[in-house]
VOKOL-684848 format. One record per atom (N, C-alpha, C): residue number from 1; x, y, z; atom name. Coordinates in Angstrom, 3 decimals. Layout:
+-----+----------+----------+----------+------+
:   n :     east :    north :       up : atom :
+-----+----------+----------+----------+------+
: NUM :        X :        Y :        Z :   CA :
...
+-----+----------+----------+----------+------+
END
This chain:
+-----+----------+----------+----------+------+
:   n :     east :    north :       up : atom :
+-----+----------+----------+----------+------+
:   1 :   26.559 :   11.315 :   25.331 :    N :
:   1 :   25.831 :   12.366 :   25.988 :   CA :
:   1 :   25.338 :   11.810 :   27.316 :    C :
:   2 :   25.591 :   12.522 :   28.383 :    N :
:   2 :   25.194 :   12.043 :   29.707 :   CA :
:   2 :   23.718 :   12.339 :   29.954 :    C :
:   3 :   23.085 :   11.593 :   30.892 :    N :
:   3 :   21.676 :   11.819 :   31.189 :   CA :
:   3 :   21.459 :   13.252 :   31.659 :    C :
:   4 :   20.396 :   13.842 :   31.225 :    N :
:   4 :   20.077 :   15.202 :   31.601 :   CA :
:   4 :   20.717 :   16.250 :   30.714 :    C :
:   5 :   21.710 :   15.840 :   29.930 :    N :
:   5 :   22.375 :   16.778 :   29.022 :   CA :
:   5 :   21.589 :   16.816 :   27.711 :    C :
:   6 :   21.339 :   18.016 :   27.232 :    N :
:   6 :   20.563 :   18.125 :   26.007 :   CA :
:   6 :   21.443 :   18.642 :   24.877 :    C :
:   7 :   21.134 :   18.173 :   23.685 :    N :
:   7 :   21.909 :   18.564 :   22.511 :   CA :
:   7 :   21.374 :   19.892 :   21.975 :    C :
:   8 :   22.221 :   20.624 :   21.317 :    N :
:   8 :   21.808 :   21.848 :   20.643 :   CA :
:   8 :   21.314 :   21.450 :   19.253 :    C :
:   9 :   20.058 :   21.051 :   19.183 :    N :
:   9 :   19.518 :   20.501 :   17.946 :   CA :
:   9 :   19.424 :   21.542 :   16.838 :    C :
:  10 :   19.257 :   22.805 :   17.187 :    N :
:  10 :   19.220 :   23.842 :   16.151 :   CA :
:  10 :   20.576 :   23.919 :   15.442 :    C :
:  11 :   21.642 :   23.842 :   16.219 :    N :
:  11 :   22.991 :   23.894 :   15.639 :   CA :
:  11 :   23.255 :   22.642 :   14.796 :    C :
:  12 :   22.857 :   21.503 :   15.318 :    N :
:  12 :   23.043 :   20.248 :   14.578 :   CA :
:  12 :   22.228 :   20.279 :   13.281 :    C :
:  13 :   21.012 :   20.793 :   13.346 :    N :
:  13 :   20.148 :   20.841 :   12.157 :   CA :
:  13 :   20.742 :   21.720 :   11.055 :    C :
:  14 :   21.554 :   22.704 :   11.405 :    N :
:  14 :   22.180 :   23.580 :   10.404 :   CA :
:  14 :   23.483 :   22.997 :    9.850 :    C :
:  15 :   23.982 :   21.949 :   10.464 :    N :
:  15 :   25.262 :   21.369 :   10.065 :   CA :
:  15 :   25.163 :   20.733 :    8.672 :    C :
:  16 :   26.122 :   21.026 :    7.792 :    N :
:  16 :   26.092 :   20.456 :    6.430 :   CA :
:  16 :   26.138 :   18.925 :    6.410 :    C :
:  17 :   26.876 :   18.317 :    7.339 :    N :
:  17 :   26.932 :   16.848 :    7.375 :   CA :
:  17 :   25.585 :   16.254 :    7.776 :    C :
:  18 :   24.895 :   16.909 :    8.697 :    N :
:  18 :   23.567 :   16.433 :    9.108 :   CA :
:  18 :   22.578 :   16.580 :    7.954 :    C :
:  19 :   22.652 :   17.709 :    7.263 :    N :
:  19 :   21.764 :   17.919 :    6.113 :   CA :
:  19 :   22.050 :   16.893 :    5.009 :    C :
:  20 :   23.315 :   16.568 :    4.817 :    N :
:  20 :   23.682 :   15.551 :    3.826 :   CA :
:  20 :   23.126 :   14.188 :    4.238 :    C :
:  21 :   23.142 :   13.897 :    5.531 :    N :
:  21 :   22.579 :   12.646 :    6.031 :   CA :
:  21 :   21.081 :   12.581 :    5.733 :    C :
:  22 :   20.370 :   13.661 :    6.005 :    N :
:  22 :   18.933 :   13.692 :    5.725 :   CA :
:  22 :   18.656 :   13.522 :    4.232 :    C :
:  23 :   19.466 :   14.158 :    3.394 :    N :
:  23 :   19.298 :   14.034 :    1.951 :   CA :
:  23 :   19.573 :   12.602 :    1.491 :    C :
:  24 :   20.613 :   11.981 :    2.053 :    N :
:  24 :   20.942 :   10.593 :    1.717 :   CA :
:  24 :   19.785 :    9.662 :    2.089 :    C :
:  25 :   19.199 :    9.895 :    3.259 :    N :
:  25 :   18.063 :    9.076 :    3.677 :   CA :
:  25 :   16.876 :    9.258 :    2.739 :    C :
:  26 :   16.589 :   10.503 :    2.378 :    N :
:  26 :   15.462 :   10.775 :    1.486 :   CA :
:  26 :   15.678 :   10.153 :    0.110 :    C :
:  27 :   16.949 :   10.149 :   -0.354 :    N :
:  27 :   17.255 :    9.558 :   -1.662 :   CA :
:  27 :   17.028 :    8.052 :   -1.675 :    C :
:  28 :   17.054 :    7.420 :   -0.518 :    N :
:  28 :   16.753 :    5.990 :   -0.457 :   CA :
:  28 :   15.268 :    5.765 :   -0.195 :    C :
:  29 :   14.737 :    6.428 :    0.814 :    N :
:  29 :   13.384 :    6.139 :    1.287 :   CA :
:  29 :   12.326 :    6.466 :    0.230 :    C :
:  30 :   12.434 :    7.605 :   -0.437 :    N :
:  30 :   11.415 :    7.985 :   -1.418 :   CA :
:  30 :   11.336 :    6.992 :   -2.584 :    C :
:  31 :   12.450 :    6.673 :   -3.258 :    N :
:  31 :   12.343 :    5.700 :   -4.351 :   CA :
:  31 :   11.961 :    4.291 :   -3.865 :    C :
:  32 :   12.463 :    3.885 :   -2.712 :    N :
:  32 :   12.122 :    2.549 :   -2.210 :   CA :
:  32 :   10.628 :    2.454 :   -1.909 :    C :
:  33 :   10.075 :    3.507 :   -1.334 :    N :
:  33 :    8.643 :    3.524 :   -1.044 :   CA :
:  33 :    7.834 :    3.528 :   -2.333 :    C :
:  34 :    8.253 :    4.337 :   -3.301 :    N :
:  34 :    7.555 :    4.375 :   -4.593 :   CA :
:  34 :    7.602 :    3.008 :   -5.270 :    C :
:  35 :    8.779 :    2.374 :   -5.280 :    N :
:  35 :    8.914 :    1.051 :   -5.881 :   CA :
:  35 :    7.989 :    0.049 :   -5.188 :    C :
:  36 :    7.999 :    0.058 :   -3.851 :    N :
:  36 :    7.166 :   -0.876 :   -3.099 :   CA :
:  36 :    5.690 :   -0.682 :   -3.440 :    C :
:  37 :    5.233 :    0.561 :   -3.453 :    N :
:  37 :    3.820 :    0.821 :   -3.724 :   CA :
:  37 :    3.429 :    0.414 :   -5.139 :    C :
:  38 :    4.272 :    0.727 :   -6.115 :    N :
:  38 :    3.979 :    0.337 :   -7.496 :   CA :
:  38 :    3.936 :   -1.186 :   -7.615 :    C :
:  39 :    4.919 :   -1.852 :   -7.031 :    N :
:  39 :    4.968 :   -3.320 :   -7.104 :   CA :
:  39 :    3.767 :   -3.935 :   -6.407 :    C :
:  40 :    3.421 :   -3.401 :   -5.240 :    N :
:  40 :    2.305 :   -3.944 :   -4.455 :   CA :
:  40 :    0.979 :   -3.779 :   -5.196 :    C :
:  41 :    0.737 :   -2.588 :   -5.730 :    N :
:  41 :   -0.543 :   -2.331 :   -6.389 :   CA :
:  41 :   -0.583 :   -2.832 :   -7.827 :    C :
:  42 :    0.541 :   -3.263 :   -8.368 :    N :
:  42 :    0.550 :   -3.813 :   -9.723 :   CA :
:  42 :   -0.285 :   -5.091 :   -9.806 :    C :
:  43 :   -0.303 :   -5.881 :   -8.758 :    N :
:  43 :   -1.063 :   -7.139 :   -8.791 :   CA :
:  43 :   -2.556 :   -6.888 :   -9.005 :    C :
:  44 :   -3.222 :   -6.105 :   -8.162 :    N :
:  44 :   -4.655 :   -5.916 :   -8.419 :   CA :
:  44 :   -4.939 :   -5.169 :   -9.732 :    C :
:  45 :   -4.048 :   -4.269 :  -10.107 :    N :
:  45 :   -4.241 :   -3.549 :  -11.375 :   CA :
:  45 :   -4.125 :   -4.521 :  -12.543 :    C :
:  46 :   -3.108 :   -5.364 :  -12.522 :    N :
:  46 :   -2.934 :   -6.332 :  -13.610 :   CA :
:  46 :   -4.054 :   -7.366 :  -13.635 :    C :
:  47 :   -4.520 :   -7.789 :  -12.486 :    N :
:  47 :   -5.634 :   -8.743 :  -12.443 :   CA :
:  47 :   -6.875 :   -8.105 :  -13.066 :    C :
:  48 :   -7.051 :   -6.804 :  -12.814 :    N :
:  48 :   -8.215 :   -6.115 :  -13.363 :   CA :
:  48 :   -8.094 :   -5.786 :  -14.836 :    C :
:  49 :   -6.914 :   -5.338 :  -15.268 :    N :
:  49 :   -6.752 :   -4.867 :  -16.642 :   CA :
:  49 :   -6.095 :   -5.870 :  -17.587 :    C :
:  50 :   -5.458 :   -6.902 :  -17.069 :    N :
:  50 :   -4.831 :   -7.923 :  -17.925 :   CA :
:  50 :   -5.128 :   -9.312 :  -17.372 :    C :
:  51 :   -6.411 :   -9.625 :  -17.245 :    N :
:  51 :   -6.757 :  -10.913 :  -16.624 :   CA :
:  51 :   -6.249 :  -12.126 :  -17.404 :    C :
:  52 :   -6.219 :  -12.033 :  -18.718 :    N :
:  52 :   -5.755 :  -13.186 :  -19.506 :   CA :
:  52 :   -4.281 :  -13.464 :  -19.232 :    C :
:  53 :   -3.487 :  -12.405 :  -19.091 :    N :
:  53 :   -2.074 :  -12.583 :  -18.758 :   CA :
:  53 :   -1.936 :  -13.200 :  -17.367 :    C :
:  54 :   -2.665 :  -12.672 :  -16.415 :    N :
:  54 :   -2.509 :  -13.102 :  -15.029 :   CA :
:  54 :   -3.039 :  -14.522 :  -14.788 :    C :
:  55 :   -3.981 :  -14.981 :  -15.615 :    N :
:  55 :   -4.491 :  -16.347 :  -15.444 :   CA :
:  55 :   -3.699 :  -17.372 :  -16.249 :    C :
:  56 :   -2.660 :  -16.927 :  -16.921 :    N :
:  56 :   -1.803 :  -17.840 :  -17.680 :   CA :
:  56 :   -1.123 :  -18.808 :  -16.717 :    C :
:  57 :   -1.297 :  -20.086 :  -16.963 :    N :
:  57 :   -0.699 :  -21.102 :  -16.097 :   CA :
:  57 :    0.788 :  -21.237 :  -16.388 :    C :
:  58 :    1.539 :  -21.362 :  -15.289 :    N :
:  58 :    2.989 :  -21.461 :  -15.401 :   CA :
:  58 :    3.463 :  -22.848 :  -14.985 :    C :
:  59 :    3.009 :  -23.301 :  -13.828 :    N :
:  59 :    3.365 :  -24.624 :  -13.299 :   CA :
:  59 :    2.091 :  -25.317 :  -12.823 :    C :
:  60 :    1.571 :  -26.217 :  -13.620 :    N :
:  60 :    0.339 :  -26.907 :  -13.237 :   CA :
:  60 :   -0.801 :  -25.915 :  -13.066 :    C :
:  61 :   -1.370 :  -25.875 :  -11.860 :    N :
:  61 :   -2.474 :  -24.954 :  -11.572 :   CA :
:  61 :   -2.002 :  -23.561 :  -11.164 :    C :
:  62 :   -0.714 :  -23.397 :  -10.994 :    N :
:  62 :   -0.160 :  -22.116 :  -10.557 :   CA :
:  62 :   -0.096 :  -21.168 :  -11.756 :    C :
:  63 :   -0.709 :  -19.996 :  -11.583 :    N :
:  63 :   -0.711 :  -19.028 :  -12.670 :   CA :
:  63 :    0.172 :  -17.824 :  -12.345 :    C :
:  64 :    0.262 :  -16.907 :  -13.295 :    N :
:  64 :    1.113 :  -15.732 :  -13.150 :   CA :
:  64 :    0.701 :  -14.906 :  -11.936 :    C :
:  65 :   -0.599 :  -14.783 :  -11.690 :    N :
:  65 :   -1.079 :  -13.987 :  -10.545 :   CA :
:  65 :   -0.574 :  -14.574 :   -9.226 :    C :
:  66 :   -0.620 :  -15.889 :   -9.076 :    N :
:  66 :   -0.104 :  -16.523 :   -7.849 :   CA :
:  66 :    1.395 :  -16.273 :   -7.697 :    C :
:  67 :    2.137 :  -16.437 :   -8.783 :    N :
:  67 :    3.582 :  -16.202 :   -8.711 :   CA :
:  67 :    3.891 :  -14.743 :   -8.370 :    C :
:  68 :    3.142 :  -13.838 :   -8.956 :    N :
:  68 :    3.342 :  -12.417 :   -8.663 :   CA :
:  68 :    3.055 :  -12.137 :   -7.193 :    C :
:  69 :    1.956 :  -12.694 :   -6.694 :    N :
:  69 :    1.595 :  -12.494 :   -5.283 :   CA :
:  69 :    2.682 :  -13.055 :   -4.365 :    C :
:  70 :    3.176 :  -14.235 :   -4.673 :    N :
:  70 :    4.239 :  -14.825 :   -3.856 :   CA :
:  70 :    5.538 :  -14.036 :   -3.953 :    C :
:  71 :    5.787 :  -13.458 :   -5.117 :    N :
:  71 :    7.019 :  -12.678 :   -5.282 :   CA :
:  71 :    7.019 :  -11.432 :   -4.398 :    C :
:  72 :    5.860 :  -10.987 :   -3.981 :    N :
:  72 :    5.790 :   -9.803 :   -3.129 :   CA :
:  72 :    6.442 :  -10.054 :   -1.768 :    C :
:  73 :    6.396 :  -11.284 :   -1.287 :    N :
:  73 :    7.082 :  -11.608 :   -0.031 :   CA :
:  73 :    8.592 :  -11.451 :   -0.195 :    C :
:  74 :    9.120 :  -12.009 :   -1.276 :    N :
:  74 :   10.560 :  -11.882 :   -1.539 :   CA :
:  74 :   10.951 :  -10.429 :   -1.731 :    C :
:  75 :   10.140 :   -9.708 :   -2.481 :    N :
:  75 :   10.441 :   -8.302 :   -2.730 :   CA :
:  75 :   10.479 :   -7.512 :   -1.427 :    C :
:  76 :    9.543 :   -7.771 :   -0.527 :    N :
:  76 :    9.517 :   -7.049 :    0.749 :   CA :
:  76 :   10.775 :   -7.345 :    1.564 :    C :
:  77 :   11.218 :   -8.600 :    1.590 :    N :
:  77 :   12.436 :   -8.960 :    2.321 :   CA :
:  77 :   13.678 :   -8.331 :    1.690 :    C :
:  78 :   13.704 :   -8.287 :    0.370 :    N :
:  78 :   14.850 :   -7.686 :   -0.317 :   CA :
:  78 :   14.921 :   -6.188 :   -0.029 :    C :
:  79 :   13.795 :   -5.500 :   -0.130 :    N :
:  79 :   13.769 :   -4.067 :    0.173 :   CA :
:  79 :   14.162 :   -3.836 :    1.634 :    C :
:  80 :   13.656 :   -4.687 :    2.535 :    N :
:  80 :   14.017 :   -4.557 :    3.953 :   CA :
:  80 :   15.517 :   -4.767 :    4.156 :    C :
:  81 :   16.100 :   -5.715 :    3.443 :    N :
:  81 :   17.544 :   -5.947 :    3.543 :   CA :
:  81 :   18.352 :   -4.743 :    3.085 :    C :
:  82 :   17.938 :   -4.150 :    1.966 :    N :
:  82 :   18.613 :   -2.939 :    1.494 :   CA :
:  82 :   18.467 :   -1.810 :    2.508 :    C :
:  83 :   17.273 :   -1.718 :    3.110 :    N :
:  83 :   17.042 :   -0.668 :    4.106 :   CA :
:  83 :   17.954 :   -0.859 :    5.319 :    C :
:  84 :   18.084 :   -2.089 :    5.786 :    N :
:  84 :   18.942 :   -2.359 :    6.953 :   CA :
:  84 :   20.388 :   -1.974 :    6.647 :    C :
:  85 :   20.865 :   -2.343 :    5.468 :    N :
:  85 :   22.237 :   -1.951 :    5.087 :   CA :
:  85 :   22.405 :   -0.442 :    5.070 :    C :
:  86 :   21.440 :    0.249 :    4.478 :    N :
:  86 :   21.514 :    1.710 :    4.412 :   CA :
:  86 :   21.396 :    2.311 :    5.807 :    C :
:  87 :   20.517 :    1.765 :    6.638 :    N :
:  87 :   20.318 :    2.308 :    7.988 :   CA :
:  87 :   21.572 :    2.161 :    8.844 :    C :
:  88 :   22.314 :    1.094 :    8.662 :    N :
:  88 :   23.577 :    0.944 :    9.396 :   CA :
:  88 :   24.556 :    2.043 :    8.999 :    C :
:  89 :   24.596 :    2.355 :    7.712 :    N :
:  89 :   25.451 :    3.444 :    7.237 :   CA :
:  89 :   24.978 :    4.780 :    7.804 :    C :
:  90 :   23.659 :    4.998 :    7.843 :    N :
:  90 :   23.116 :    6.242 :    8.399 :   CA :
:  90 :   23.410 :    6.366 :    9.887 :    C :
:  91 :   23.341 :    5.249 :   10.601 :    N :
:  91 :   23.656 :    5.277 :   12.038 :   CA :
:  91 :   25.103 :    5.695 :   12.272 :    C :
:  92 :   26.017 :    5.135 :   11.470 :    N :
:  92 :   27.427 :    5.519 :   11.607 :   CA :
:  92 :   27.612 :    7.014 :   11.321 :    C :
:  93 :   26.934 :    7.489 :   10.290 :    N :
:  93 :   27.040 :    8.905 :    9.932 :   CA :
:  93 :   26.418 :    9.788 :   11.021 :    C :
:  94 :   25.319 :    9.368 :   11.586 :    N :
:  94 :   24.679 :   10.146 :   12.665 :   CA :
:  94 :   25.597 :   10.222 :   13.881 :    C :
:  95 :   26.263 :    9.120 :   14.213 :    N :
:  95 :   27.216 :    9.141 :   15.325 :   CA :
:  95 :   28.371 :   10.089 :   15.042 :    C :
:  96 :   28.835 :   10.111 :   13.777 :    N :
:  96 :   29.908 :   11.014 :   13.402 :   CA :
:  96 :   29.477 :   12.472 :   13.565 :    C :
:  97 :   28.249 :   12.773 :   13.175 :    N :
:  97 :   27.728 :   14.132 :   13.327 :   CA :
:  97 :   27.637 :   14.490 :   14.810 :    C :
:  98 :   27.126 :   13.583 :   15.622 :    N :
:  98 :   26.989 :   13.856 :   17.057 :   CA :
:  98 :   28.366 :   14.020 :   17.721 :    C :
:  99 :   29.334 :   13.200 :   17.297 :    N :
:  99 :   30.686 :   13.327 :   17.851 :   CA :
:  99 :   31.283 :   14.693 :   17.535 :    C :
: 100 :   30.953 :   15.208 :   16.363 :    N :
: 100 :   31.436 :   16.518 :   15.965 :   CA :
: 100 :   30.973 :   17.595 :   16.952 :    C :
: 101 :   29.828 :   17.366 :   17.574 :    N :
: 101 :   29.289 :   18.326 :   18.542 :   CA :
: 101 :   29.543 :   17.883 :   19.977 :    C :
: 102 :   30.394 :   16.845 :   20.143 :    N :
: 102 :   30.717 :   16.366 :   21.474 :   CA :
: 102 :   29.554 :   15.723 :   22.181 :    C :
: 103 :   28.670 :   15.099 :   21.428 :    N :
: 103 :   27.452 :   14.530 :   22.014 :   CA :
: 103 :   27.458 :   13.018 :   22.038 :    C :
: 104 :   28.597 :   12.414 :   21.850 :    N :
: 104 :   28.625 :   10.947 :   21.938 :   CA :
: 104 :   29.872 :   10.493 :   22.657 :    C :
+-----+----------+----------+----------+------+
END
C-alpha cells in the first residue's frame, strides 16, 4: 500500500479470511492469558491455603514455593515463545488477506 492510500477496512472486516484470522488469534490469546493468570496467582493462593506443601524442602533450603516462583520465569518465556510462533503465522495470514484486497 503506497503512502496516502487508505484501505477499505469495512470491506476487509467483513472478509471471511479476516474473520477467521481474528478467531484464530482469540483461540490462542484467551486460553494463554487464562493459563498465565492461573499459574501466576497459584503461588500466593497455594502459599496461603497449602503452606505445609509449599514449605516442603526439595533441595537443601530450597522449598516448593521457591521452585514454583522460579518456574514462573520459564513459564513466561515458554508462553512468549508460543506466542511468537503463532504471531508469525498470523502475520503471514494478515498479509494474505491484505494481498487479496490489493493492499500489499
